[in-house]
N, CA, C and O atoms as CSV, one atom per row, in Angstrom:
chain,resi,resn,atom,element,x,y,z
A,1,MET,N,N,-29.089,-58.534,-47.178
A,1,MET,CA,C,-28.821,-57.452,-45.578
A,1,MET,C,C,-29.973,-58.317,-44.787
A,1,MET,O,O,-30.941,-59.012,-45.098
A,2,LEU,N,N,-29.289,-57.859,-43.535
A,2,LEU,CA,C,-29.781,-58.697,-42.291
A,2,LEU,C,C,-30.931,-57.668,-41.854
A,2,LEU,O,O,-30.835,-56.450,-42.010
A,3,SER,N,N,-32.227,-58.440,-41.184
A,3,SER,CA,C,-33.102,-57.740,-40.481
A,3,SER,C,C,-32.898,-57.291,-39.323
A,3,SER,O,O,-31.985,-57.707,-38.610
A,4,PRO,N,N,-33.697,-56.409,-38.991
A,4,PRO,CA,C,-33.194,-55.734,-37.527
A,4,PRO,C,C,-33.240,-56.458,-36.465
A,4,PRO,O,O,-32.481,-56.117,-35.558
A,5,ALA,N,N,-34.040,-57.542,-36.268
A,5,ALA,CA,C,-34.197,-58.638,-35.063
A,5,ALA,C,C,-32.849,-59.473,-35.266
A,5,ALA,O,O,-32.291,-59.836,-34.231
A,6,ARG,N,N,-32.335,-59.775,-36.346
A,6,ARG,CA,C,-31.433,-60.696,-36.707
A,6,ARG,C,C,-30.266,-60.047,-36.206
A,6,ARG,O,O,-29.470,-60.772,-35.609
A,7,GLN,N,N,-29.928,-58.548,-36.348
A,7,GLN,CA,C,-28.875,-57.887,-35.982
A,7,GLN,C,C,-28.741,-57.678,-34.471
A,7,GLN,O,O,-27.647,-57.697,-33.906
A,8,ASN,N,N,-30.131,-57.438,-33.723
A,8,ASN,CA,C,-30.039,-57.293,-32.464
A,8,ASN,C,C,-29.546,-58.488,-31.845
A,8,ASN,O,O,-29.005,-58.376,-30.745
A,9,LYS,N,N,-29.665,-59.782,-32.463
A,9,LYS,CA,C,-29.406,-61.425,-31.830
A,9,LYS,C,C,-27.551,-61.204,-32.167
A,9,LYS,O,O,-26.625,-61.331,-31.366
A,10,ILE,N,N,-27.510,-60.896,-33.413
A,10,ILE,CA,C,-26.014,-60.593,-33.398
A,10,ILE,C,C,-25.417,-59.679,-32.458
A,10,ILE,O,O,-24.445,-60.164,-31.879
A,11,ALA,N,N,-25.652,-58.741,-32.204
A,11,ALA,CA,C,-25.031,-57.994,-31.304
A,11,ALA,C,C,-25.021,-58.433,-30.084
A,11,ALA,O,O,-23.931,-58.491,-29.514
A,12,PHE,N,N,-26.226,-58.847,-29.386
A,12,PHE,CA,C,-26.366,-59.722,-28.152
A,12,PHE,C,C,-25.361,-60.779,-28.048
A,12,PHE,O,O,-24.677,-60.936,-27.037
A,13,TRP,N,N,-25.268,-61.553,-29.170
A,13,TRP,CA,C,-24.396,-62.682,-28.783
A,13,TRP,C,C,-23.075,-62.763,-28.803
A,13,TRP,O,O,-22.327,-63.619,-28.330
A,14,SER,N,N,-22.752,-61.320,-29.684
A,14,SER,CA,C,-21.273,-60.855,-29.844
A,14,SER,C,C,-21.028,-60.474,-28.550
A,14,SER,O,O,-19.936,-60.801,-28.086
A,15,GLY,N,N,-21.842,-59.816,-27.811
A,15,GLY,CA,C,-21.406,-58.974,-26.438
A,15,GLY,C,C,-21.618,-60.478,-25.205
A,15,GLY,O,O,-21.032,-60.481,-24.123
A,16,PHE,N,N,-22.294,-61.325,-25.537
A,16,PHE,CA,C,-22.478,-62.487,-24.430
A,16,PHE,C,C,-21.457,-63.377,-24.638
A,16,PHE,O,O,-21.173,-63.983,-23.605
A,17,LEU,N,N,-20.654,-63.746,-25.810
A,17,LEU,CA,C,-19.468,-64.357,-26.203
A,17,LEU,C,C,-18.242,-63.723,-25.826
A,17,LEU,O,O,-17.259,-64.355,-25.439
A,18,GLY,N,N,-18.296,-62.412,-25.941
A,18,GLY,CA,C,-17.280,-61.840,-25.946
A,18,GLY,C,C,-16.910,-61.618,-24.045
A,18,GLY,O,O,-15.739,-61.678,-23.670
A,19,ALA,N,N,-17.883,-61.410,-23.182
A,19,ALA,CA,C,-17.715,-61.493,-21.759
A,19,ALA,C,C,-17.381,-62.842,-21.029
A,19,ALA,O,O,-16.722,-63.067,-20.014
A,20,VAL,N,N,-18.062,-63.662,-21.895
A,20,VAL,CA,C,-17.835,-65.461,-21.370
A,20,VAL,C,C,-16.384,-65.565,-21.658
A,20,VAL,O,O,-15.736,-66.235,-20.854
A,21,ALA,N,N,-15.721,-65.004,-22.700
A,21,ALA,CA,C,-14.417,-65.499,-23.367
A,21,ALA,C,C,-13.392,-64.845,-22.431
A,21,ALA,O,O,-12.297,-65.287,-22.083
A,22,GLY,N,N,-14.166,-63.361,-22.010
A,22,GLY,CA,C,-13.253,-62.591,-21.009
A,22,GLY,C,C,-13.067,-63.448,-19.668
A,22,GLY,O,O,-12.050,-63.610,-18.995
A,23,CYS,N,N,-13.866,-63.756,-19.558
A,23,CYS,CA,C,-13.820,-64.507,-18.080
A,23,CYS,C,C,-13.332,-65.630,-18.131
A,23,CYS,O,O,-12.681,-65.909,-17.124
A,24,VAL,N,N,-13.389,-66.628,-19.118
A,24,VAL,CA,C,-12.342,-67.938,-19.297
A,24,VAL,C,C,-10.903,-67.312,-19.453
A,24,VAL,O,O,-10.022,-67.966,-18.895
A,25,TYR,N,N,-10.486,-66.128,-20.128
A,25,TYR,CA,C,-9.278,-65.774,-20.258
A,25,TYR,C,C,-8.832,-65.156,-18.623
A,25,TYR,O,O,-7.610,-65.142,-18.471
A,26,LEU,N,N,-9.389,-64.808,-17.780
A,26,LEU,CA,C,-9.057,-64.404,-16.675
A,26,LEU,C,C,-8.916,-65.426,-16.002
A,26,LEU,O,O,-7.819,-65.461,-15.445
A,27,ASN,N,N,-9.697,-66.461,-15.771
A,27,ASN,CA,C,-9.331,-67.633,-14.899
A,27,ASN,C,C,-8.248,-68.460,-15.328
A,27,ASN,O,O,-7.569,-69.045,-14.484
A,28,TRP,N,N,-7.955,-68.599,-16.852
A,28,TRP,CA,C,-6.844,-69.135,-17.169
A,28,TRP,C,C,-5.510,-68.457,-17.076
A,28,TRP,O,O,-4.506,-69.159,-17.193
A,29,ARG,N,N,-5.368,-66.926,-16.841
A,29,ARG,CA,C,-4.461,-66.120,-16.379
A,29,ARG,C,C,-4.075,-66.492,-14.967
A,29,ARG,O,O,-2.941,-66.768,-14.574
A,30,SER,N,N,-5.351,-66.450,-14.168
A,30,SER,CA,C,-5.033,-66.496,-12.542
A,30,SER,C,C,-4.343,-68.009,-12.506
A,30,SER,O,O,-3.364,-68.127,-11.769
A,31,PHE,N,N,-4.702,-68.946,-13.109
A,31,PHE,CA,C,-3.927,-70.298,-13.105
A,31,PHE,C,C,-2.188,-70.020,-13.357
A,31,PHE,O,O,-1.351,-70.400,-12.538
A,32,LEU,N,N,-1.862,-69.339,-14.557
A,32,LEU,CA,C,-0.595,-69.239,-15.073
A,32,LEU,C,C,0.170,-68.402,-14.231
A,32,LEU,O,O,1.391,-68.531,-14.144
A,33,ASN,N,N,-0.548,-67.451,-13.532
A,33,ASN,CA,C,0.175,-66.510,-12.694
A,33,ASN,C,C,0.290,-67.443,-11.257
A,33,ASN,O,O,-0.768,-67.352,-10.636
A,34,ASP,N,N,0.968,-68.033,-10.790
A,34,ASP,CA,C,1.277,-68.732,-9.638
A,34,ASP,C,C,2.068,-67.906,-8.628
A,34,ASP,O,O,3.277,-67.915,-8.860
A,35,GLN,N,N,1.643,-67.108,-7.437
A,35,GLN,CA,C,2.095,-66.494,-6.918
A,35,GLN,C,C,2.795,-67.008,-5.349
A,35,GLN,O,O,3.017,-66.355,-4.330
A,36,SER,N,N,3.009,-68.421,-5.666
A,36,SER,CA,C,3.078,-68.911,-4.169
A,36,SER,C,C,4.160,-68.387,-3.182
A,36,SER,O,O,5.152,-68.173,-3.878
A,37,PRO,N,N,4.352,-68.171,-2.275
A,37,PRO,CA,C,5.444,-67.662,-1.830
A,37,PRO,C,C,6.745,-68.278,-1.200
A,37,PRO,O,O,7.788,-67.694,-0.908
A,38,GLY,N,N,6.395,-69.709,-1.055
A,38,GLY,CA,C,7.210,-70.773,-0.780
A,38,GLY,C,C,6.761,-72.092,-0.484
A,38,GLY,O,O,5.552,-72.319,-0.535
A,39,ILE,N,N,7.553,-72.981,-0.185
A,39,ILE,CA,C,7.324,-74.370,-0.403
A,39,ILE,C,C,6.167,-74.945,0.686
A,39,ILE,O,O,5.756,-76.087,0.479
A,40,ASP,N,N,5.766,-74.390,1.540
A,40,ASP,CA,C,4.722,-74.640,2.349
A,40,ASP,C,C,3.587,-73.847,2.339
A,40,ASP,O,O,2.953,-73.714,3.386
A,41,SER,N,N,3.143,-73.162,1.066
A,41,SER,CA,C,2.195,-72.321,0.937
A,41,SER,C,C,1.169,-73.115,0.113
A,41,SER,O,O,1.514,-74.110,-0.525
A,42,ILE,N,N,-0.217,-72.622,0.137
A,42,ILE,CA,C,-1.360,-73.197,-0.499
A,42,ILE,C,C,-1.388,-71.962,-1.941
A,42,ILE,O,O,-1.173,-70.805,-1.581
A,43,SER,N,N,-1.588,-72.130,-3.188
A,43,SER,CA,C,-1.926,-71.353,-4.081
A,43,SER,C,C,-3.461,-71.686,-4.763
A,43,SER,O,O,-3.756,-72.783,-5.238
A,44,GLN,N,N,-4.077,-70.886,-4.727
A,44,GLN,CA,C,-5.557,-70.669,-5.319
A,44,GLN,C,C,-5.521,-69.975,-6.676
A,44,GLN,O,O,-4.815,-68.998,-6.924
A,45,TYR,N,N,-6.528,-70.703,-7.718
A,45,TYR,CA,C,-6.634,-70.166,-8.889
A,45,TYR,C,C,-7.957,-69.920,-9.021
A,45,TYR,O,O,-8.689,-70.586,-8.289
A,46,GLY,N,N,-8.486,-69.107,-9.792
A,46,GLY,CA,C,-9.506,-68.578,-10.389
A,46,GLY,C,C,-9.848,-67.061,-10.573
A,46,GLY,O,O,-8.971,-66.203,-10.478
A,47,PHE,N,N,-11.060,-66.785,-10.822
A,47,PHE,CA,C,-11.453,-65.390,-10.943
A,47,PHE,C,C,-13.045,-65.336,-11.334
A,47,PHE,O,O,-13.603,-65.731,-12.357
A,48,PRO,N,N,-13.542,-64.754,-10.249
A,48,PRO,CA,C,-13.401,-63.982,-8.956
A,48,PRO,C,C,-13.369,-64.766,-8.016
A,48,PRO,O,O,-12.733,-64.274,-7.084
A,49,ILE,N,N,-13.768,-65.808,-7.793
A,49,ILE,CA,C,-13.703,-66.692,-6.524
A,49,ILE,C,C,-12.862,-67.840,-6.894
A,49,ILE,O,O,-13.106,-68.446,-7.937
A,50,PRO,N,N,-11.758,-68.235,-6.023
A,50,PRO,CA,C,-11.043,-69.505,-6.323
A,50,PRO,C,C,-11.858,-70.829,-6.654
A,50,PRO,O,O,-12.758,-71.152,-5.879
A,51,LEU,N,N,-11.573,-71.642,-7.815
A,51,LEU,CA,C,-12.322,-72.874,-8.146
A,51,LEU,C,C,-10.902,-74.085,-8.080
A,51,LEU,O,O,-11.134,-75.265,-8.340
A,52,TYR,N,N,-9.777,-73.725,-7.788
A,52,TYR,CA,C,-8.758,-74.675,-7.538
A,52,TYR,C,C,-7.799,-74.656,-6.516
A,52,TYR,O,O,-7.140,-73.626,-6.659
A,53,GLN,N,N,-7.443,-75.245,-5.640
A,53,GLN,CA,C,-6.279,-74.820,-4.743
A,53,GLN,C,C,-5.225,-75.863,-4.399
A,53,GLN,O,O,-5.514,-76.882,-3.772
A,54,ALA,N,N,-3.971,-75.579,-4.833
A,54,ALA,CA,C,-2.893,-76.556,-4.712
A,54,ALA,C,C,-1.801,-76.303,-3.630
A,54,ALA,O,O,-1.743,-75.178,-3.133
A,55,GLY,N,N,-1.093,-77.093,-3.307
A,55,GLY,CA,C,0.167,-76.609,-2.650
A,55,GLY,C,C,0.175,-77.398,-0.978
A,55,GLY,O,O,-0.592,-78.299,-0.641
A,56,GLY,N,N,1.210,-76.797,-0.145
A,56,GLY,CA,C,0.946,-77.355,1.326
A,56,GLY,C,C,2.347,-78.153,1.268
A,56,GLY,O,O,2.857,-78.495,0.202
A,57,TRP,N,N,2.758,-78.342,2.192
A,57,TRP,CA,C,3.794,-79.719,2.895
A,57,TRP,C,C,3.261,-80.841,2.591
A,57,TRP,O,O,4.059,-81.721,2.270
A,58,VAL,N,N,1.459,-81.270,2.586
A,58,VAL,CA,C,1.302,-82.663,2.461
A,58,VAL,C,C,0.960,-82.748,0.733
A,58,VAL,O,O,0.767,-83.830,0.178
A,59,THR,N,N,0.918,-81.304,-0.061
A,59,THR,CA,C,0.466,-81.422,-1.362
A,59,THR,C,C,-1.028,-81.783,-1.571
A,59,THR,O,O,-1.437,-82.779,-2.168
A,60,ILE,N,N,-1.908,-80.651,-0.884
A,60,ILE,CA,C,-3.270,-80.350,-1.179
A,60,ILE,C,C,-3.348,-80.366,-2.807
A,60,ILE,O,O,-2.582,-79.801,-3.588
A,61,GLU,N,N,-4.340,-81.067,-3.065
A,61,GLU,CA,C,-4.962,-80.685,-4.457
A,61,GLU,C,C,-6.416,-80.871,-4.066
A,61,GLU,O,O,-6.900,-81.826,-3.459
A,62,GLU,N,N,-7.096,-79.664,-4.576
A,62,GLU,CA,C,-8.721,-79.779,-4.136
A,62,GLU,C,C,-9.319,-78.512,-5.417
A,62,GLU,O,O,-8.899,-77.380,-5.658
A,63,PHE,N,N,-10.415,-79.292,-6.014
A,63,PHE,CA,C,-11.208,-78.935,-6.975
A,63,PHE,C,C,-12.463,-78.157,-6.181
A,63,PHE,O,O,-13.349,-78.799,-5.616
A,64,LEU,N,N,-12.431,-76.877,-6.206
A,64,LEU,CA,C,-13.702,-76.009,-5.184
A,64,LEU,C,C,-15.007,-76.271,-6.166
A,64,LEU,O,O,-14.979,-75.599,-7.197
A,65,TRP,N,N,-15.826,-76.900,-6.049
A,65,TRP,CA,C,-17.026,-76.853,-6.963
A,65,TRP,C,C,-18.096,-75.716,-6.638
A,65,TRP,O,O,-18.955,-75.415,-7.467
A,66,ILE,N,N,-17.993,-75.034,-5.259
A,66,ILE,CA,C,-18.822,-73.751,-5.189
A,66,ILE,C,C,-17.978,-72.718,-5.996
A,66,ILE,O,O,-18.615,-71.970,-6.737
A,67,GLY,N,N,-16.880,-72.609,-5.953
A,67,GLY,CA,C,-16.050,-71.827,-7.107
A,67,GLY,C,C,-16.378,-71.616,-8.287
A,67,GLY,O,O,-16.551,-70.549,-8.876
A,68,LEU,N,N,-16.500,-73.124,-8.786
A,68,LEU,CA,C,-16.733,-73.403,-10.133
A,68,LEU,C,C,-18.293,-72.499,-10.556
A,68,LEU,O,O,-18.472,-71.612,-11.391
A,69,CYS,N,N,-19.257,-73.156,-9.595
A,69,CYS,CA,C,-20.433,-72.288,-9.758
A,69,CYS,C,C,-20.566,-71.074,-9.693
A,69,CYS,O,O,-21.374,-70.670,-10.530
A,70,PHE,N,N,-20.006,-70.064,-8.886
A,70,PHE,CA,C,-20.319,-68.903,-8.754
A,70,PHE,C,C,-19.525,-68.573,-9.875
A,70,PHE,O,O,-20.183,-67.752,-10.513
A,71,ASP,N,N,-18.359,-68.806,-10.493
A,71,ASP,CA,C,-17.458,-68.408,-11.711
A,71,ASP,C,C,-18.258,-68.498,-12.850
A,71,ASP,O,O,-18.179,-67.714,-13.796
A,72,LEU,N,N,-19.113,-69.545,-12.768
A,72,LEU,CA,C,-19.848,-69.788,-14.193
A,72,LEU,C,C,-21.271,-68.962,-14.004
A,72,LEU,O,O,-21.812,-68.649,-15.065
A,73,GLY,N,N,-21.881,-68.607,-12.897
A,73,GLY,CA,C,-22.870,-67.746,-12.800
A,73,GLY,C,C,-22.364,-66.533,-13.203
A,73,GLY,O,O,-22.898,-65.885,-14.102
A,74,PHE,N,N,-21.398,-66.177,-12.627
A,74,PHE,CA,C,-20.303,-64.486,-12.790
A,74,PHE,C,C,-20.353,-64.263,-14.247
A,74,PHE,O,O,-20.729,-63.254,-14.843
A,75,ALA,N,N,-19.783,-65.699,-14.853
A,75,ALA,CA,C,-19.685,-65.438,-16.271
A,75,ALA,C,C,-20.826,-65.374,-17.236
A,75,ALA,O,O,-20.783,-64.905,-18.373
A,76,LEU,N,N,-21.855,-65.912,-16.627
A,76,LEU,CA,C,-23.324,-66.123,-17.704
A,76,LEU,C,C,-24.096,-64.813,-17.231
A,76,LEU,O,O,-24.923,-64.320,-17.998
A,77,GLY,N,N,-23.806,-64.127,-15.755
A,77,GLY,CA,C,-24.615,-62.993,-15.649
A,77,GLY,C,C,-23.694,-61.895,-16.278
A,77,GLY,O,O,-24.365,-61.036,-16.849
A,78,THR,N,N,-22.640,-61.730,-16.320
A,78,THR,CA,C,-21.626,-60.799,-17.274
A,78,THR,C,C,-22.011,-60.582,-18.533
A,78,THR,O,O,-22.186,-59.525,-19.140
A,79,GLY,N,N,-22.153,-61.985,-18.945
A,79,GLY,CA,C,-22.269,-62.086,-20.706
A,79,GLY,C,C,-23.538,-61.823,-20.916
A,79,GLY,O,O,-23.696,-61.250,-21.994
A,80,TYR,N,N,-24.668,-62.036,-20.233
A,80,TYR,CA,C,-25.910,-61.371,-20.533
A,80,TYR,C,C,-26.098,-60.053,-20.702
A,80,TYR,O,O,-26.584,-59.494,-21.685
A,81,ALA,N,N,-25.515,-59.363,-19.262
A,81,ALA,CA,C,-25.577,-57.912,-19.307
A,81,ALA,C,C,-25.029,-57.416,-20.243
A,81,ALA,O,O,-25.609,-56.529,-20.869
A,82,LEU,N,N,-23.497,-57.932,-20.678
A,82,LEU,CA,C,-23.031,-57.120,-21.790
A,82,LEU,C,C,-23.381,-57.266,-22.923
A,82,LEU,O,O,-23.110,-56.429,-23.783
A,83,GLY,N,N,-24.228,-58.632,-23.234
A,83,GLY,CA,C,-24.850,-58.949,-24.616
A,83,GLY,C,C,-26.166,-58.076,-24.617
A,83,GLY,O,O,-26.423,-57.584,-25.716
A,84,TRP,N,N,-27.076,-57.781,-23.565
A,84,TRP,CA,C,-28.048,-56.894,-23.519
A,84,TRP,C,C,-27.431,-55.329,-23.768
A,84,TRP,O,O,-27.962,-54.436,-24.429
A,85,LEU,N,N,-26.410,-55.289,-23.182
A,85,LEU,CA,C,-26.102,-53.727,-23.440
A,85,LEU,C,C,-25.791,-53.481,-24.879
A,85,LEU,O,O,-26.304,-52.559,-25.512
A,86,CYS,N,N,-24.901,-54.365,-25.399
A,86,CYS,CA,C,-24.540,-54.096,-26.955
A,86,CYS,C,C,-26.075,-54.275,-27.990
A,86,CYS,O,O,-26.327,-53.621,-29.002
A,87,ALA,N,N,-26.894,-55.306,-27.388
A,87,ALA,CA,C,-27.743,-55.113,-28.611
A,87,ALA,C,C,-28.723,-53.830,-28.458
A,87,ALA,O,O,-29.364,-53.427,-29.428
A,88,TYR,N,N,-28.814,-53.138,-27.033
A,88,TYR,CA,C,-29.453,-52.182,-26.686
A,88,TYR,C,C,-28.936,-50.861,-27.460
A,88,TYR,O,O,-29.592,-50.143,-28.215
A,89,LEU,N,N,-27.451,-50.717,-27.034
A,89,LEU,CA,C,-26.818,-49.852,-28.074
A,89,LEU,C,C,-27.023,-49.865,-29.559
A,89,LEU,O,O,-27.141,-48.850,-30.246
A,90,TRP,N,N,-27.054,-51.027,-29.971
A,90,TRP,CA,C,-26.954,-51.039,-31.500
A,90,TRP,C,C,-28.323,-50.552,-32.001
A,90,TRP,O,O,-28.516,-50.014,-33.091
A,91,GLN,N,N,-29.311,-50.830,-30.996
A,91,GLN,CA,C,-30.723,-50.735,-31.435
A,91,GLN,C,C,-30.703,-49.056,-31.219
A,91,GLN,O,O,-31.092,-48.328,-32.132
A,92,ALA,N,N,-30.317,-48.617,-30.200
A,92,ALA,CA,C,-30.267,-47.152,-30.016
A,92,ALA,C,C,-29.484,-46.016,-31.201
A,92,ALA,O,O,-29.612,-44.818,-31.456
A,93,SER,N,N,-28.669,-47.099,-31.703
A,93,SER,CA,C,-27.720,-46.044,-33.103
A,93,SER,C,C,-28.447,-46.431,-34.326
A,93,SER,O,O,-28.075,-46.148,-35.464
A,94,ARG,N,N,-29.692,-47.215,-33.965
A,94,ARG,CA,C,-30.378,-47.192,-35.469
A,94,ARG,C,C,-31.572,-46.560,-35.203
A,94,ARG,O,O,-32.498,-47.365,-35.102
A,95,PRO,N,N,-31.902,-45.328,-35.042
A,95,PRO,CA,C,-33.331,-44.698,-35.130
A,95,PRO,C,C,-34.515,-45.025,-35.796
A,95,PRO,O,O,-35.563,-44.487,-35.438
A,96,ASN,N,N,-34.498,-45.912,-36.807
A,96,ASN,CA,C,-35.518,-46.083,-37.740
A,96,ASN,C,C,-36.085,-47.359,-37.220
A,96,ASN,O,O,-37.194,-47.690,-37.640
A,97,GLN,N,N,-35.509,-48.067,-36.417
A,97,GLN,CA,C,-35.722,-49.333,-36.174
A,97,GLN,C,C,-36.530,-49.604,-34.839
A,97,GLN,O,O,-36.578,-50.734,-34.354
A,98,GLY,N,N,-37.230,-48.394,-34.209
A,98,GLY,CA,C,-38.040,-48.645,-33.011
A,98,GLY,C,C,-36.949,-48.366,-31.736
A,98,GLY,O,O,-35.727,-48.215,-31.728
A,99,PRO,N,N,-37.892,-48.369,-30.753
A,99,PRO,CA,C,-37.013,-47.997,-29.418
A,99,PRO,C,C,-36.892,-49.250,-28.702
A,99,PRO,O,O,-36.363,-49.183,-27.593
A,100,ASN,N,N,-37.311,-50.470,-29.157
A,100,ASN,CA,C,-37.299,-51.680,-28.137
A,100,ASN,C,C,-36.069,-52.546,-28.624
A,100,ASN,O,O,-36.048,-53.152,-29.695
A,101,ALA,N,N,-35.127,-52.527,-27.767
A,101,ALA,CA,C,-33.866,-53.484,-27.854
A,101,ALA,C,C,-33.985,-54.834,-28.351
A,101,ALA,O,O,-33.004,-55.453,-28.763
A,102,PHE,N,N,-35.142,-55.307,-28.327
A,102,PHE,CA,C,-35.156,-56.941,-28.642
A,102,PHE,C,C,-36.539,-57.196,-29.345
A,102,PHE,O,O,-37.398,-58.009,-29.007
A,103,GLU,N,N,-36.561,-56.207,-30.530
A,103,GLU,CA,C,-37.923,-56.654,-31.537
A,103,GLU,C,C,-37.515,-57.557,-32.208
A,103,GLU,O,O,-38.254,-58.095,-33.033
């Protein structure tokens, strides 16, 4: 049987990795859903901030580093928040373990 602290870590990492995987999936879907209206348009990919753009008459292809940094920060922040929430809810559902979510 796992100790309560170990179960909290598992709940936290499950939420964290689930949120990061969700952000990776949304970025991937953004890349697959190319909605460029014509030949001379520029398509941007990324969620929530574009991290790549391509297209145009002169064939622009550009990797947007600031978009990558923001998307990475968004994924990590969302993952931490969801991980903390999962660990807190796991701890709250186990009344014999004490009120602290990260014991």
